[in-house]
N, C-alpha and C positions, 0 to 999 in steps of 0.2 A: 503493501500499499502506500510505499514511500516515493512512488512515482507519481502520486496524486496530488494535485494543488488546487484547492478550492477557489473559486473566482466568483465574480459578481452574478453569474448563472446558476451557481451550484444550487441544487434542489436539497433541502435539509429535511431529514426526518429524525426521530428521535424516540427514545423511550421515557415514559413519565411515571415518577414514583417518588417512595420517600419510605426509607432510603433507598437508592438505587446506584450508588456509585460502585457497587460490587457487580453490576450486571456484566453478563457475558453477551448481551445483544449486540453491542456495538462491534465487537470483533466479529460476529457470525454475519451481520448484515452488511457491514462495510466490507467483507470479503465477497459477498453475492455482487455488491455494485462494482467492486473493482474486476470481478470476474467478468461481467457483461460490459465493461469500459462505460460506464454510466457517469455522468457529472453530477454525481449525489454523494451525501454523507450522512451518517448516522452517530447521533450523540445522545448523552444522558440527560435527563432534565429532573433535576432533584428538587421536589417543592411539595409543601403540605396543601398549598391552595388550588384546589382541583378547577375552580372556575376560572382564575386569573390565568392558568396556565394554558388552559384550552381556548379562552378569548385570545390570548397572545399568539397560540399556534395559527389561529384563523388570520389576525391581523398582520402577521409576520410572513404569510404564505408559506408555512410549512407544507411539506407534502403529505405527512401523515404523521401518526404517533402510535406506539406501543403503549399500553396502559397496563400499569400494574398496581398493586396494594401502595396506599389505600384508596386509589382512586376509581377504581373497576365500578364500583355503583353509582358513585355521585356522578360520574363522568357523563351518565345518561341525561342527566338535566340540561348539559351544556351543549349537546350536540344538535343539529338541525334535524336529522333522520336517524332512525334506528331501525336497523336491519332486523329481520326474524331471527337470525342466529344469536344477537344480542336480547333481543325482546323475551324470548322464550326462557332465558335463564335469569333476566333481571340484572345484567351487568355487562359491560364491552371489556374488550383487551385491545381493541384496534380502532384507530379512526383514520378516514380517508378524506383529504381536503379536495374537492372538484371545485375550483374557481370560487372559494369562500363558502362552500356548503360544506359543512361537516357531517359524515355518516359514521355510525358507530356499529362495530361487528364484534362477533365473539367467536375466537377460533380454538378456544381451549378445548372443548370436546373434540371437534373433528380433527385437530391436530395430533391429539394424543391417538386417534384411530388410524392415522395414515400409517404408522409403523406397523401396527397390530395387523391391518388389511395386508400388508406386504409380507409380513413373516407367517401369518397364519391365516391365509384365506378360507373363509366358512366359518371362523371362530363363532359367528353371530347365530350359528344353527345349534349351538351347545348351551347349556346353562352357565351363566357368569356369575363367580363371587366376587364381590367387591368388598375390600376392607376400607370401613370409614364412611361418613355421611355428610362431610361437609361440603363446602363450595366446590372443590375439585371433583369429589366423588359425584355431584349432582349435575355438574356441565358434562362429564364423560358419560353418566348413566344416560342422561338425556339424548345425547347424541348416539349412542347405541341404540336406543330405543326408535329416535326418530329418524335418523339417517342409514342406521345399518339394519334396522329392523329385529332387533333382538327381542326374544319373547320372554326371557326368565332371567331375572337380575336379583340375586339374593345380597343382602347388605350385613355385614358382620360388624358389630359395633360393640362397645363395652357397656354403653348406656342405652338400651333399645328405644326409650321415649325420645332420644335425639334423631332416631333414623326415621321415626313415624311420619313426619310430614313428607320426606323425599319419597318414602315408599307409597304414600297414597297418589303422590304427584305420577309416580311411574304407572301404577294401576290404573290412573286415570287416561294414560296413553296407551292401555291395553297390554301392559307388561305384567307378567306373575311376578311378583315379590314376596320374599319371606325375610323377616328381621331376624337375624340370629345372633346370639353370644358364642363366645368360643367355647363354653360348655356345652352348646348345643352341637358345636361341630365334632366334638370328642368322640362322638359316636356316630356322626354322620357318613353318608356314603360319599366319600370324596371323588370317587370316580365317575360320578355323574357330571362333574363340573370340566368344562373345557378350558376355562381361563380363570386365573386367579389375579385379580388387580389390587395392587396396594395404592389408595390415594391418601394415606396419613403421611406425615412427616417422620415417622419413626424409622430411624436406621439412618436419617440425614446427618451430614457432619455438623458437629464435633461428635455425635452420639452414634458413630459407625457400628458400634459392638452391639446395638440394640436391633430387634427385628419384631416387626407387627404380627408375625406369625409364630406363636410358640409350639405349635404342635409339630410332632417328629415325622411327620408324613405329608405326602402330597398326592392329588388325584394322578391315576396311571397316565390319562392323557392330558393332563393339565399344562397350559402355558402360563408361565408366571410373568407378569409384568409389574414393574415397579416405576412409579412416576419420578421417584427421587432420582436426581441426576448428580448430586454430589454427596457421596463418591458416585461414580459410575458404575461401579461394582459393589451392590449393597450385600449386607449380610444374608438378607431374603434371598438374593439373585444367587449367592454362591452356594446357600445350601440347596437350591432347587436344582441348580446344575450339578451338584454333587450327586444329588437323587435322579439324575438322567433327565431332568425336565427341560423343555425348550425354555429360555428366558429372554426378555427384553427389558432393557435399561430406560431410564427417564430421558437420555439425551434425544432418544428418537421422538418424544413428546414434544420437547423443546426445540428441536430443529422442523419437526411438523408444523408447528404454529408459525415459526419464523419464516418458512417456505411459503405458507399461504398469505401471510402480510406482504411479503416481497412480491409475488404474483400479484395481489390486489393494487399495489402502489405502481408497480412497473408493466403489468402486462406480460412480464417474461416468466420463464419457469426458473425456479430457484436452482443453483447448482449446490446439489445437498452434499455432494462428497467434498467439495472444497469448504463448504461451510461446517462440515463435520469434522474436517481437519483442524480449522481455526477454533471450534469448539474444544478440542482436545488441547491444542495449545494453550487455551486459557486455563488449564488445569496444571500447566507443566510438564504436558506429555508433547515430546516432539517428534512427530512420525518422521520417518526415514532412517532412524538408527535401530540397526537390527543386528547384534552380535550373533555369531554362529559357531557351533561346535560340531565337527564331525568325528565320528569313531566307526571303525568296523571291527566288530565282534564277531566270534566264530559262527553264528547263525543269523546275525542280522546287521544292517548298518544302521546306526543311531546318529540322527541330526537333530540337535538342540537349538531352537531359535529362541530369542527374546527381543523385546521392545516392540517395534512398530515394523509392519511390513506393508508398504503403499505403492503406488504405481512408479514412484521416484527409484525405489530400490529393488524391486521385484524383478528387474529384467537382470540385473547383476548377481542376485541371489541365485535365478535360474541357472545361469551360466555356469556359476561356480559348483552349484549341487550336481547339475547333469554332468558335468566334467568330472567329478569327483566319483559319480556311481556308472559311469558309462561301461567300465570292463569288470564291473563286479555282478556277481549272479547269486545277490542275496536279498531277502526281504528287507525293506526299508520301513523303518520307524519313525516318524517326524513328530518330535515332542514339542508342543506348543505352550506349554504351561505357564510361560513367562512372556508370552505373547500379548500385549495390552490392546492392540489396535490392528485390524487388518481392513483392507479396502478391496477395490475389484482387481487390482495389480496382484493382490495375494492370491485370490481366487485363480486367476490365469496361472501363477507360479505353480500352485498346487497341482493344477490340471495338467500342466506340462511335465511334471514329475511323474503323476499318473500315468499318462500315456507312454513315458519312457519306459517304467517298470511294465506294464501292460504288454509292450512290444516284446520284451523278453520273457513273458510268462510269469512275472514276479509280481509281489502285492506291494502295495503302499498302504501304511497304517498310520492313522493320525490319533494320538494320544494326549491326554491332559488338557483338554480343551478349556479355555476361560469362557465364560457366559457370552463376552464381547464377539469372541472368534466363533463360537457354535452359532450365534445369531447370523453372523454374515454368510457362513458355510449353509445354512438352512435357506437363507435367502436366494442363494445360488443353487438350490436342490443339489447339492454336492452329497448330501447324506444319503442319496440314493444310489450315488456311485463308489463312493469311497468307504474303506473299512476304518469305522471310527470306533475306537476303545474308549 
């Protein structure tokens, strides 16, 4: 982004909140603006005065705003129009400025469903188990019901009376809802559920050691989705992955919402891969670094990778690995336990190694997958082709 210099024609966008200096949105959306070479920039506006901020956005000609706490409900009073996506949940998270006319939208729910639709198509045909019944749960549950057609959504809460308003609202949309406690779950048939969604903040930094799921088992077909994104890999996701379940982390929801905002403001498709890299860099994760250890044992080749595998380093990794194994006739075990992030470049790398082994009548085994790696491989349907231990 260092080659971008704002000028008198630069279109300004921003995130409105309090506090908001910690926001990762500027890094992500400025990456999208630079990817498409747009004369636009995105900054943080930290204020407690909702009305003054939104009036200023109109007067100064801002292109749009992301809106976060504590402004999401009160902002509805200061826009000219409210889209149905916002009116149905009673708050907004996005404002579009069209020649001085401000329209409010809410992409919280649909943004959360984008990664779910990609990773687990058809999820809505199975019963859903939602942990929590607050604002996050409401936005996502309504999107599940109204946009995806989910027919059964059960709510798990510690205080059942707090979930009753949301349960009644969902029932009014034709959804079957049960309000459950964790005591109820202890003897429940968890195998009936296709999705477990955590909408609570339990497990968020700095309390990474906590989990919202105190049970010691998961449903056999359960996809486990945690909207917490700091840390990227929560205790809930680690335990679900260790139990062999497919997992989705909160960065997908964050990026899904940002991608919808970017498309609304610009009319362009968001560069999700580039935005995802920027998101990880904001956590101090630097894609492109991938130390490798290669060892030949009597019965196998063992390759241990760590760090990040992306489109920038996968070509060189492929050359090095294929050169190492070309004259060897042993099964290959690729250990990915310390790989924190992969993208499509890693998928291409793994498939190239698979084809090289297959041509020699040999096997490639992937072992010790992290939730992040497992998710990307499943997005590429590689679990149907590869031997995953």
